[in-house]
PyMOL commands that place a pseudoatom at each C-alpha (Angstrom):
pseudoatom trace, name=CA, resn=UNK, resi=1, chain=A, elem=C, hetatm=0, pos=[102.761, 115.329, 103.461]
pseudoatom trace, name=CA, resn=UNK, resi=2, chain=A, elem=C, hetatm=0, pos=[101.193, 114.516, 100.022]
pseudoatom trace, name=CA, resn=UNK, resi=3, chain=A, elem=C, hetatm=0, pos=[100.021, 111.097, 99.030]
pseudoatom trace, name=CA, resn=UNK, resi=4, chain=A, elem=C, hetatm=0, pos=[102.590, 109.086, 97.122]
pseudoatom trace, name=CA, resn=UNK, resi=5, chain=A, elem=C, hetatm=0, pos=[101.588, 109.057, 93.230]
pseudoatom trace, name=CA, resn=UNK, resi=6, chain=A, elem=C, hetatm=0, pos=[103.303, 105.764, 93.112]
pseudoatom trace, name=CA, resn=UNK, resi=7, chain=A, elem=C, hetatm=0, pos=[101.166, 104.126, 95.485]
pseudoatom trace, name=CA, resn=UNK, resi=8, chain=A, elem=C, hetatm=0, pos=[97.767, 105.699, 94.487]
pseudoatom trace, name=CA, resn=UNK, resi=9, chain=A, elem=C, hetatm=0, pos=[95.145, 103.455, 96.373]
pseudoatom trace, name=CA, resn=UNK, resi=10, chain=A, elem=C, hetatm=0, pos=[92.089, 105.085, 94.359]
pseudoatom trace, name=CA, resn=UNK, resi=11, chain=A, elem=C, hetatm=0, pos=[90.660, 104.126, 91.027]
pseudoatom trace, name=CA, resn=UNK, resi=12, chain=A, elem=C, hetatm=0, pos=[90.365, 100.655, 89.466]
pseudoatom trace, name=CA, resn=UNK, resi=13, chain=A, elem=C, hetatm=0, pos=[93.998, 99.867, 90.074]
pseudoatom trace, name=CA, resn=UNK, resi=14, chain=A, elem=C, hetatm=0, pos=[93.780, 100.655, 94.081]
pseudoatom trace, name=CA, resn=UNK, resi=15, chain=A, elem=C, hetatm=0, pos=[93.230, 97.317, 95.035]
pseudoatom trace, name=CA, resn=UNK, resi=16, chain=A, elem=C, hetatm=0, pos=[96.070, 95.927, 93.115]
pseudoatom trace, name=CA, resn=UNK, resi=17, chain=A, elem=C, hetatm=0, pos=[98.358, 98.515, 94.471]
pseudoatom trace, name=CA, resn=UNK, resi=18, chain=A, elem=C, hetatm=0, pos=[97.045, 97.828, 97.939]
pseudoatom trace, name=CA, resn=UNK, resi=19, chain=A, elem=C, hetatm=0, pos=[98.025, 94.010, 97.867]
pseudoatom trace, name=CA, resn=UNK, resi=20, chain=A, elem=C, hetatm=0, pos=[101.594, 94.848, 96.473]
pseudoatom trace, name=CA, resn=UNK, resi=21, chain=A, elem=C, hetatm=0, pos=[102.457, 97.788, 99.146]
pseudoatom trace, name=CA, resn=UNK, resi=22, chain=A, elem=C, hetatm=0, pos=[106.086, 96.898, 100.555]
pseudoatom trace, name=CA, resn=UNK, resi=23, chain=A, elem=C, hetatm=0, pos=[107.072, 96.610, 104.402]
pseudoatom trace, name=CA, resn=UNK, resi=24, chain=A, elem=C, hetatm=0, pos=[108.240, 100.167, 105.427]
pseudoatom trace, name=CA, resn=UNK, resi=25, chain=A, elem=C, hetatm=0, pos=[106.038, 102.248, 103.865]
pseudoatom trace, name=CA, resn=UNK, resi=26, chain=A, elem=C, hetatm=0, pos=[104.214, 104.519, 106.228]
pseudoatom trace, name=CA, resn=UNK, resi=27, chain=A, elem=C, hetatm=0, pos=[100.206, 104.938, 105.570]
pseudoatom trace, name=CA, resn=UNK, resi=28, chain=A, elem=C, hetatm=0, pos=[97.736, 107.261, 107.191]
pseudoatom trace, name=CA, resn=UNK, resi=29, chain=A, elem=C, hetatm=0, pos=[94.679, 105.455, 108.444]
pseudoatom trace, name=CA, resn=UNK, resi=30, chain=A, elem=C, hetatm=0, pos=[90.839, 106.528, 108.354]
pseudoatom trace, name=CA, resn=UNK, resi=31, chain=A, elem=C, hetatm=0, pos=[91.076, 107.608, 111.879]
pseudoatom trace, name=CA, resn=UNK, resi=32, chain=A, elem=C, hetatm=0, pos=[94.144, 109.730, 111.522]
pseudoatom trace, name=CA, resn=UNK, resi=33, chain=A, elem=C, hetatm=0, pos=[96.898, 107.449, 112.668]
pseudoatom trace, name=CA, resn=UNK, resi=34, chain=A, elem=C, hetatm=0, pos=[99.989, 106.958, 111.109]
pseudoatom trace, name=CA, resn=UNK, resi=35, chain=A, elem=C, hetatm=0, pos=[101.600, 103.525, 110.844]
pseudoatom trace, name=CA, resn=UNK, resi=36, chain=A, elem=C, hetatm=0, pos=[104.147, 101.568, 109.046]
pseudoatom trace, name=CA, resn=UNK, resi=37, chain=A, elem=C, hetatm=0, pos=[103.713, 98.626, 107.461]
pseudoatom trace, name=CA, resn=UNK, resi=38, chain=A, elem=C, hetatm=0, pos=[105.473, 95.738, 109.061]
pseudoatom trace, name=CA, resn=UNK, resi=39, chain=A, elem=C, hetatm=0, pos=[103.984, 92.758, 107.043]
pseudoatom trace, name=CA, resn=UNK, resi=40, chain=A, elem=C, hetatm=0, pos=[101.512, 92.163, 104.290]
pseudoatom trace, name=CA, resn=UNK, resi=41, chain=A, elem=C, hetatm=0, pos=[100.128, 88.933, 103.240]
pseudoatom trace, name=CA, resn=UNK, resi=42, chain=A, elem=C, hetatm=0, pos=[99.448, 90.262, 100.050]
pseudoatom trace, name=CA, resn=UNK, resi=43, chain=A, elem=C, hetatm=0, pos=[95.881, 88.834, 100.108]
pseudoatom trace, name=CA, resn=UNK, resi=44, chain=A, elem=C, hetatm=0, pos=[94.444, 92.416, 99.043]
pseudoatom trace, name=CA, resn=UNK, resi=45, chain=A, elem=C, hetatm=0, pos=[92.697, 92.664, 102.313]
pseudoatom trace, name=CA, resn=UNK, resi=46, chain=A, elem=C, hetatm=0, pos=[94.952, 93.224, 105.292]
pseudoatom trace, name=CA, resn=UNK, resi=47, chain=A, elem=C, hetatm=0, pos=[98.329, 94.661, 106.190]
pseudoatom trace, name=CA, resn=UNK, resi=48, chain=A, elem=C, hetatm=0, pos=[100.076, 94.741, 109.693]
pseudoatom trace, name=CA, resn=UNK, resi=49, chain=A, elem=C, hetatm=0, pos=[100.674, 98.158, 110.796]
pseudoatom trace, name=CA, resn=UNK, resi=50, chain=A, elem=C, hetatm=0, pos=[102.956, 99.337, 113.663]
pseudoatom trace, name=CA, resn=UNK, resi=51, chain=A, elem=C, hetatm=0, pos=[101.261, 102.303, 114.773]
pseudoatom trace, name=CA, resn=UNK, resi=52, chain=A, elem=C, hetatm=0, pos=[103.660, 105.509, 114.640]
pseudoatom trace, name=CA, resn=UNK, resi=53, chain=A, elem=C, hetatm=0, pos=[101.168, 108.329, 115.698]
pseudoatom trace, name=CA, resn=UNK, resi=54, chain=A, elem=C, hetatm=0, pos=[97.803, 108.451, 117.295]
pseudoatom trace, name=CA, resn=UNK, resi=55, chain=A, elem=C, hetatm=0, pos=[96.591, 111.897, 118.455]
pseudoatom trace, name=CA, resn=UNK, resi=56, chain=A, elem=C, hetatm=0, pos=[93.085, 110.219, 119.519]
pseudoatom trace, name=CA, resn=UNK, resi=57, chain=A, elem=C, hetatm=0, pos=[94.491, 107.025, 121.351]
pseudoatom trace, name=CA, resn=UNK, resi=58, chain=A, elem=C, hetatm=0, pos=[98.216, 107.779, 122.508]
pseudoatom trace, name=CA, resn=UNK, resi=59, chain=A, elem=C, hetatm=0, pos=[98.196, 104.245, 124.026]
pseudoatom trace, name=CA, resn=UNK, resi=60, chain=A, elem=C, hetatm=0, pos=[98.068, 102.591, 120.560]
pseudoatom trace, name=CA, resn=UNK, resi=61, chain=A, elem=C, hetatm=0, pos=[101.565, 104.108, 119.725]
pseudoatom trace, name=CA, resn=UNK, resi=62, chain=A, elem=C, hetatm=0, pos=[104.012, 101.068, 119.336]
pseudoatom trace, name=CA, resn=UNK, resi=63, chain=A, elem=C, hetatm=0, pos=[101.317, 98.772, 118.808]
pseudoatom trace, name=CA, resn=UNK, resi=64, chain=A, elem=C, hetatm=0, pos=[101.070, 96.232, 115.930]
pseudoatom trace, name=CA, resn=UNK, resi=65, chain=A, elem=C, hetatm=0, pos=[97.418, 96.508, 114.235]
pseudoatom trace, name=CA, resn=UNK, resi=66, chain=A, elem=C, hetatm=0, pos=[95.929, 93.886, 111.688]
pseudoatom trace, name=CA, resn=UNK, resi=67, chain=A, elem=C, hetatm=0, pos=[94.693, 96.691, 109.058]
pseudoatom trace, name=CA, resn=UNK, resi=68, chain=A, elem=C, hetatm=0, pos=[91.896, 96.046, 106.779]
pseudoatom trace, name=CA, resn=UNK, resi=69, chain=A, elem=C, hetatm=0, pos=[91.976, 97.517, 103.185]
pseudoatom trace, name=CA, resn=UNK, resi=70, chain=A, elem=C, hetatm=0, pos=[89.308, 100.368, 103.683]
pseudoatom trace, name=CA, resn=UNK, resi=71, chain=A, elem=C, hetatm=0, pos=[90.707, 101.900, 107.155]
pseudoatom trace, name=CA, resn=UNK, resi=72, chain=A, elem=C, hetatm=0, pos=[93.857, 102.685, 104.779]
pseudoatom trace, name=CA, resn=UNK, resi=73, chain=A, elem=C, hetatm=0, pos=[93.054, 106.394, 103.624]
pseudoatom trace, name=CA, resn=UNK, resi=74, chain=A, elem=C, hetatm=0, pos=[96.937, 106.943, 101.989]
pseudoatom trace, name=CA, resn=UNK, resi=75, chain=A, elem=C, hetatm=0, pos=[100.337, 105.881, 101.610]
pseudoatom trace, name=CA, resn=UNK, resi=76, chain=A, elem=C, hetatm=0, pos=[102.461, 108.499, 102.957]
for i in range(1, 76): cmd.bond("trace and resi %d" % i, "trace and resi %d" % (i + 1))
show_as sticks, trace
zoom trace
């Protein structure tokens, strides 16, 4: 799935976009896992993400993780 242009995390506005990501969006992490945003403290650093897919570690599916901004590859 191609990254959403509405939520481009690259470039000079990437930090602002990250800080304002809404709950319910799906994000691809740098480790290949797919997660859904379940919480955003709007601090520009972290997201609370429920793991939906993780082929490297299937035991993580269904778990909630606090994800740092540099571990988010793209919004799907």
